[in-house]
C-alpha positions as CSV (number, residue, x, y, z in Angstrom):
1,M,13.3,-42.4,-8.5
2,T,16.2,-43.9,-10.3
3,S,16.3,-44.7,-14.0
4,A,18.5,-47.3,-15.8
5,N,18.6,-45.0,-18.8
6,P,18.8,-41.5,-17.5
7,V,18.0,-38.4,-19.6
8,I,19.8,-35.1,-19.4
9,Y,18.4,-31.9,-20.8
10,V,21.0,-29.3,-21.6
11,V,19.4,-25.8,-21.5
12,S,21.2,-22.8,-22.7
13,D,20.6,-19.2,-23.9
14,A,23.4,-19.8,-26.4
15,L,24.6,-23.0,-28.1
16,G,24.8,-25.1,-25.0
17,E,28.0,-26.8,-26.2
18,T,29.8,-26.4,-22.8
19,A,27.1,-28.0,-20.8
20,E,26.7,-30.8,-23.3
21,F,30.5,-31.5,-23.1
22,V,30.3,-31.7,-19.3
23,S,27.3,-33.9,-19.5
24,R,29.0,-36.4,-21.8
25,A,32.1,-36.4,-19.6
26,A,30.0,-37.3,-16.6
27,A,27.9,-39.9,-18.4
28,A,31.1,-41.6,-19.6
29,Q,31.9,-42.5,-16.0
30,F,28.9,-45.0,-16.0
31,C,29.9,-47.8,-18.2
32,G,26.9,-49.8,-19.6
33,V,24.5,-47.0,-18.9
34,R,22.8,-45.4,-21.9
35,T,22.4,-41.8,-21.1
36,R,20.4,-39.7,-23.6
37,I,21.4,-36.1,-23.8
38,R,19.1,-33.5,-25.4
39,R,20.5,-30.1,-26.0
40,V,18.0,-27.1,-26.1
41,P,19.8,-24.0,-27.3
42,Y,18.6,-20.4,-27.7
43,V,16.3,-20.3,-24.7
44,R,15.4,-16.7,-24.2
45,D,12.1,-16.5,-22.4
46,E,10.1,-18.1,-19.6
47,A,7.5,-19.6,-21.9
48,H,10.1,-21.7,-23.6
49,L,11.4,-22.8,-20.2
50,D,7.9,-23.9,-19.1
51,E,7.7,-26.2,-22.2
52,I,11.2,-27.6,-21.4
53,I,10.3,-28.2,-17.8
54,D,7.0,-30.0,-18.7
55,E,8.9,-32.3,-21.1
56,A,11.7,-32.9,-18.6
57,L,9.1,-33.9,-16.0
58,Q,7.6,-36.5,-18.4
59,E,11.0,-38.1,-18.9
60,K,12.2,-37.6,-15.3
61,A,15.2,-35.8,-16.7
62,I,18.1,-34.0,-15.1
63,L,18.3,-30.4,-16.1
64,I,21.8,-29.0,-16.6
65,Y,22.0,-25.4,-17.7
66,T,24.2,-22.5,-18.8
67,L,21.9,-19.6,-18.6
68,V,23.6,-16.3,-18.2
69,L,20.5,-14.1,-17.9
70,Q,19.7,-13.9,-14.2
71,E,16.0,-13.7,-14.5
72,L,15.9,-16.9,-16.5
73,R,18.2,-18.7,-14.1
74,L,16.1,-17.7,-11.1
75,Y,12.9,-18.7,-12.9
76,L,14.3,-22.1,-13.9
77,V,15.5,-22.9,-10.4
78,Q,12.2,-21.9,-8.8
79,Q,10.1,-23.9,-11.3
80,A,12.3,-27.0,-11.2
81,Q,12.5,-27.1,-7.4
82,E,8.7,-26.7,-7.1
83,K,8.3,-29.7,-9.4
84,G,11.0,-31.8,-8.0
85,L,13.4,-31.8,-10.9
86,Q,17.1,-32.2,-10.4
87,I,19.0,-29.1,-11.8
88,I,22.7,-28.3,-12.1
89,D,24.0,-24.9,-12.8
90,I,27.3,-24.9,-14.7
91,L,28.1,-21.2,-15.0
92,G,26.4,-19.6,-12.0
93,P,28.8,-20.7,-9.2
94,L,31.9,-19.8,-11.1
95,I,30.5,-16.4,-12.2
96,D,29.6,-15.7,-8.5
97,A,33.1,-16.8,-7.4
98,L,34.8,-14.5,-9.9
99,S,32.5,-11.6,-9.0
100,N,33.5,-12.1,-5.3
101,Q,37.2,-12.4,-6.1
102,T,37.3,-9.3,-8.4
103,G,34.7,-7.2,-6.7
104,L,33.2,-6.6,-10.2
105,A,29.6,-7.2,-11.4
106,P,29.3,-9.7,-14.3
107,S,27.8,-8.3,-17.6
108,Y,25.3,-11.1,-17.9
109,I,25.5,-11.1,-21.7
110,P,24.6,-14.4,-23.4
111,N,27.1,-15.6,-26.1
112,I,29.8,-13.1,-24.9
113,T,32.6,-15.7,-25.5
114,H,31.7,-15.8,-29.1
115,R,33.0,-12.2,-29.4
116,L,36.5,-13.6,-29.1
117,D,36.1,-14.6,-32.7
118,E,32.9,-13.0,-33.8
119,Q,33.1,-13.9,-37.4
120,Y,33.8,-17.6,-36.9
121,F,31.3,-18.1,-34.0
122,R,28.6,-16.2,-35.9
123,K,28.9,-18.8,-38.6
124,V,28.8,-21.7,-36.1
125,E,25.7,-20.3,-34.4
126,A,24.0,-19.6,-37.7
127,V,24.6,-23.2,-38.9
128,D,23.3,-24.7,-35.7
129,F,20.3,-22.4,-35.9
130,A,19.6,-23.5,-39.6
131,V,19.8,-27.2,-38.6
132,K,17.6,-26.8,-35.6
133,Y,14.8,-24.9,-37.4
134,D,15.1,-26.6,-40.8
135,D,11.9,-27.4,-42.7
136,G,9.6,-25.7,-40.1
137,R,10.6,-28.1,-37.2
138,D,9.9,-25.4,-34.6
139,F,8.0,-22.4,-35.7
140,R,9.3,-20.3,-32.8
141,G,12.5,-20.0,-34.7
142,A,10.8,-17.4,-36.9
143,L,10.9,-15.0,-33.9
144,Y,14.7,-15.3,-33.6
145,A,15.7,-15.7,-37.3
146,D,17.4,-13.0,-39.3
147,I,15.5,-14.2,-42.3
148,V,12.7,-16.8,-42.9
149,I,12.5,-18.5,-46.3
150,I,9.1,-19.8,-47.4
151,G,7.9,-21.7,-50.4
152,V,6.6,-25.0,-51.7
153,S,8.6,-28.3,-51.7
154,R,11.8,-28.4,-53.8
155,T,12.4,-24.7,-54.2
156,S,15.8,-25.0,-52.5
157,K,14.7,-23.6,-49.2
158,T,17.1,-25.8,-47.2
159,P,20.2,-25.3,-49.4
160,M,19.6,-21.5,-49.2
161,S,19.2,-21.6,-45.4
162,M,22.5,-23.4,-45.1
163,Y,24.2,-21.1,-47.6
164,L,23.1,-18.1,-45.7
165,A,24.2,-19.7,-42.4
166,H,27.7,-20.0,-43.7
167,K,27.5,-16.2,-44.2
168,G,26.6,-15.8,-40.6
169,I,22.9,-15.3,-41.2
170,K,20.4,-17.1,-39.0
171,A,18.0,-18.4,-41.5
172,M,15.1,-20.8,-41.1
173,N,12.7,-22.2,-43.8
174,I,9.1,-23.2,-43.7
175,P,7.3,-25.2,-46.3
176,L,3.9,-24.0,-47.6
177,I,1.4,-26.9,-48.0
178,P,-2.2,-26.3,-48.9
179,E,-3.4,-28.8,-46.4
180,V,-1.6,-27.1,-43.5
181,Q,-2.3,-23.7,-42.1
182,P,0.7,-21.4,-42.1
183,P,2.2,-20.8,-38.6
184,E,1.0,-17.7,-36.8
185,E,4.6,-16.7,-36.3
186,L,4.8,-15.7,-39.9
187,F,2.3,-12.9,-39.2
188,M,4.0,-11.9,-36.0
189,I,7.3,-10.7,-37.6
190,S,8.1,-8.0,-40.1
191,P,7.4,-8.9,-43.7
192,R,11.0,-7.7,-44.5
193,K,12.3,-10.7,-42.5
194,I,10.5,-13.1,-44.8
195,V,11.3,-14.0,-48.4
196,G,9.1,-16.2,-50.6
197,L,10.6,-18.5,-53.2
198,N,8.6,-18.9,-56.4
199,I,9.3,-21.1,-59.4
200,R,7.8,-21.8,-62.8
201,P,5.5,-24.9,-62.8
202,E,7.3,-26.6,-65.6
203,A,10.6,-26.3,-63.8
204,L,9.2,-27.6,-60.6
205,N,7.6,-30.5,-62.4
206,Q,11.0,-31.5,-63.8
207,I,12.7,-31.2,-60.4
208,R,10.1,-33.2,-58.6
209,T,10.0,-35.9,-61.3
210,E,13.8,-36.3,-61.0
211,R,13.4,-36.5,-57.3
212,L,10.9,-39.3,-57.5
213,K,13.2,-41.2,-59.9
214,T,16.1,-40.8,-57.4
215,L,13.9,-42.3,-54.7
216,G,12.9,-45.1,-56.9
217,L,9.2,-44.0,-56.9
218,S,6.7,-43.7,-59.7
219,T,6.9,-40.5,-61.6
220,E,3.1,-40.6,-61.9
221,A,2.8,-39.7,-58.2
222,D,0.6,-36.8,-57.4
223,Y,3.6,-35.0,-55.9
224,A,4.9,-34.3,-59.5
225,S,1.6,-33.8,-61.3
226,M,1.1,-30.4,-62.9
227,E,-2.4,-30.2,-61.2
228,R,-0.9,-30.6,-57.8
229,I,2.0,-28.2,-58.6
230,M,-0.3,-25.5,-59.8
231,L,-2.5,-25.9,-56.6
232,E,0.6,-25.6,-54.4
233,L,2.1,-22.6,-56.2
234,E,-1.2,-20.8,-56.2
235,Y,-1.7,-21.4,-52.5
236,A,1.9,-20.3,-51.7
237,K,1.4,-17.2,-53.8
238,G,-1.7,-16.3,-51.8
239,I,0.2,-16.7,-48.5
240,M,3.1,-14.6,-49.6
241,E,0.8,-11.8,-50.8
242,K,-1.1,-11.9,-47.6
243,I,2.1,-11.5,-45.6
244,G,3.4,-8.8,-48.0
245,C,6.9,-10.3,-48.2
246,P,9.4,-10.0,-51.1
247,I,9.1,-12.9,-53.6
248,I,12.0,-14.3,-55.6
249,D,11.6,-16.2,-58.8
250,A,14.1,-19.0,-58.2
251,T,13.6,-20.6,-61.7
252,N,17.0,-21.5,-63.2
253,K,18.8,-19.5,-60.5
254,S,21.6,-21.1,-58.5
255,V,21.4,-21.1,-54.7
256,E,24.1,-18.5,-54.7
257,E,22.2,-16.2,-57.0
258,S,19.0,-16.3,-55.0
259,A,20.9,-15.9,-51.7
260,S,22.6,-12.8,-53.0
261,I,19.1,-11.3,-53.6
262,V,18.0,-12.3,-50.1
263,L,21.1,-10.6,-48.6
264,G,20.3,-7.5,-50.6
265,I,16.7,-7.5,-49.2
266,L,17.9,-8.3,-45.7
267,F,20.4,-5.5,-45.5
268,N,18.7,-3.1,-47.9
269,G,21.9,-1.6,-49.2
270,K,23.6,-1.5,-45.8
271,N,27.1,-2.8,-45.4
272,L,27.0,-6.6,-45.1
273,P,28.8,-8.3,-42.1
274,E,32.4,-9.2,-43.0
275,S,31.5,-12.9,-43.2
276,S,28.9,-12.2,-45.9
277,I,31.2,-10.4,-48.3
């Protein structure tokens, strides 16, 4: 079945930049056709592939992939063929050709090209990770993050995640909201990989009030009321204590100051990676 507006899913166990570049180059050959390209990076297990395949089926998408891990490549090919999806392997044929030419077996290590400039590419990957998993967009990120930042709204979770990303740390952040159950992923990882951000109620009230003014909204909104703030902070404190994670009082601290504490917790006195110094 043809589609006037084709969809391409770029699937990778790394960033997926190579396959996305190839996809855009191919799509550019069809003037007047609006091709939507969706990049899905950091695919490391069959369960994630199953979700991608199901979504691709609904959109009748073309799957283009750069999976280095053999078991994932074989699984994707088998499942896609069974369900009638078009799939294109970018790396596999060339890897096989080089193996035949050299007589050597490939290492099958994802992200190995990043080691050419480990410090730079670590930052790029970490920034991409922080954007992908910002504000709890996909709770699975907690399973792959170096650190997970939790706290109520306006405690600088996103700025801290981005700051840490520029240090080469894969950070994600998850907002804690009384009306929403915390994701189960928070209880599946070590408490040492989670940091809670706390703040004094009066300081949070001022921050939220200024935020409402900036948005042109009434400062009387429940969002900035002390009653609501106390409710949220008490709820967040309970979740943090249940997890057993370290808690930082971010009141009057700059992002840099709080992030330095996070790095100390994460590395526990060990030597930090060069990009974090």
